Every structure is written in C-alpha cells, then in structure tokens.
N, C-alpha and C positions, 0 to 999 in steps of 0.2 A: 371510616369508610363509606366511600358515597357511591353513586348510584354505577358510575363506571369503574370503579376497582381499583380507587386509587386513591390512597391515604393522606390526606393532607395534615401536613407539621408547620410547625408555626411560624417563622422566618425561613427554615429549608424548602427545599424543592418535593414534589409530591413525593413521595416515597411508595414503589409499585409491589402488587400483592407480588410473591414471592411463593409461590405454593408448588412444590415437589411436582403435583400429579396437572400443573398447567401446560395446556398444549401448545406447542412452542409455532402453532398455526396462529395466536390467537397476538401477535407480533405488529400484525396488521390496523387488526380492531382496535387495540389499544394505542397504536401510533394515532390513527381516527380519532381516535377519543381525546386524546390530550391535545388534537390541534386543536379541534372544537371547542375545549373546555380553554384554553390558554392562547387561540389567537391571536387577540386583544396583546397579549404582554411578551413579546417576542425572545427578552432574553430568559425567561421564567420556561419560555415555550422549547426553546432552543436547547438548555440545561434538561429538560425532563426528559427531550428525545434523546440524548445522547447517552443519559443513563437506564433509559429505555433497552435503548442500542446497547449497550455493556454487557447490560444482567442480559437480554438475549441471546449473545455474542459468546458469552461464558458458557452460556447453557448449553445449544449449539453446537460450539466446539467438543465438548465433553461427550455429548451426542455421537456427532457426524464421527471420531475419533477411535472411539473406543465399541462402539455398536456397529461400526460397519458391516453390512454382509457383504463377502467377499464372493464375485461370481466366475471363474475361469470364463464361461464361456462369452464375456463379455472384454473382448480387447481392449481400450482405456481404462478399467478397473486393473486387470491382470498385466498393462505396462503401468501402471501408478503403484503397483505392489513391486512391478521389480526395479525402478527407479528408488520406491524407498528401500530395497533392498541392498542397491549400487553406492548407496549414500555412508560416506565413513565421517563426514563432518559436515561442515556449514557451507562448504562447496564442492560441489561434484566434480571433479576430474575431467578432463577433456579427454582421455582415453575410455573412462566410465559412459561420458555423454555418450560420444561416438559410438561405443560397444551398444547403447540403447536405443540409440537411430538404428539402426541398424539391425536390430529387433524390432523394433515399431516398424520397419519395414514390412518382414515376414511374417507381421499378422498383420497386414494391411493396412495400418494408418501413416499415413504421408508425415514427410519431415517435418512440414510446418504443425500440425496436431502434435508431432510429437514434440517439439520442440517446446509447444503449448503445454501438456499436461507435463514436463519435466516441471516448468516455472510454478504452474499452479501445484504443483504437486512439494515443490520446493518452500512457495510460499505457505502451505497447510501444513507443513511441518514447522513450520518458525526458522528454517535456517537458513533464510536469504540474508547475504550477507549485503549492505552499502558500499558502493564503492569509494573509496577513502578520498577526499577533495586534493585535489592537483595544487600543489603546494606552488604558487607565485612569483615570480623571481625577481626584485627590486630592482635587477637592472634593464629587463624592458623599458619601464617605466622613465628610469632617467636617461635610456637613450630618445626616449621621445621628447623629452623635457631640455635635452640638450640637443636635439634635431631640431626641434621648434624656435630655439633660443636661437641657435646657429641664422636658419632662415631669416627672423623680424633683423638683424645685428648687418645680416648682407642685404636686407631692403630697407634701412638707414642708412645703411654705407653708401649705395646705391642713391637715393634722393638727398643726399647730403654733398654728393658727387656733382649732382645735377643742378644744384644750388650754388655754390662754388664756383663753376666754369662758367 
C-alpha cells in the first residue's frame, strides 16, 4: 500500500482499497491521485480509472436505491416514486405515461421535466430497453445497383450512337 491508498500488484492494475467505511466523496480525490501517479502510462491510467468508476458506481447504486429518504413534500421525488409504482415491466405503457404527465402537471411539474424524470427513473431502475435495429432490405440495394447500371448503359448507348452516325 502506498501513500495514495493504491495497492500495486505485479502486472495487474492497481487495486483500490475497498473499505466499507470509505466515503463516496473520496472518488474525485482518488481519481486525481491516479492521474498524478499514472499520467505517463495512459493505458494503465484508463484501466485504473475505469476500475475506480466501476467500484464507485456499484457502491453508489446500492446506497442511492436502498437508502433513499423519501420526502413527500418534494414534487420531483414524489413524481419519481409515482413512476416507479406505475412500471409493470421494462417499458412504461403509453397510457401510464400520459397519466403520469397529467399527474405531474397537477404537481406543478412541466411536461418537459416530467418526461425527463420518467427517463431518469427508467434509467435508474435499469429497465430501459434499446430499440431493435431496423431490418435493412436488400431490395433497396439491388434497386440502386440496377438503376446505376441502366444509367451507365444509356450513356454508353448514346455515345455509341453519336460516334456511328
């Protein structure tokens, strides 16, 4: 263990100290120390910062989801709790979303902020699904190729007719 709280291992990345009582606000300090120590080795610096971020995120997620204090007088927090209660699966239904936006208006939350809070809540719970990639049709590609070939044939035919007459 060295003076910055990083334990150096042989050929592996520096392992961060993981004590349960470590304050989550020490993340920026630890990142600065890693940058100062590993500034010349960018690959090792990137890997070390990534490991630090992963450990911070895992501890921070446990702390924010499980130990959140709910304040019913805070409209955004109340609205986020309403969003969590309306979720039935990975996607919030359109009717539920419309109902939530109407509830947000009654709470004094604008439509934009309501949609932002819905998106943040979905992201926080990890239930956001990515849309499927559209299936690309090969007929469009073939149509483009045949059109280009037809145009080229017309040009060649026109040049041939001008040269032979």
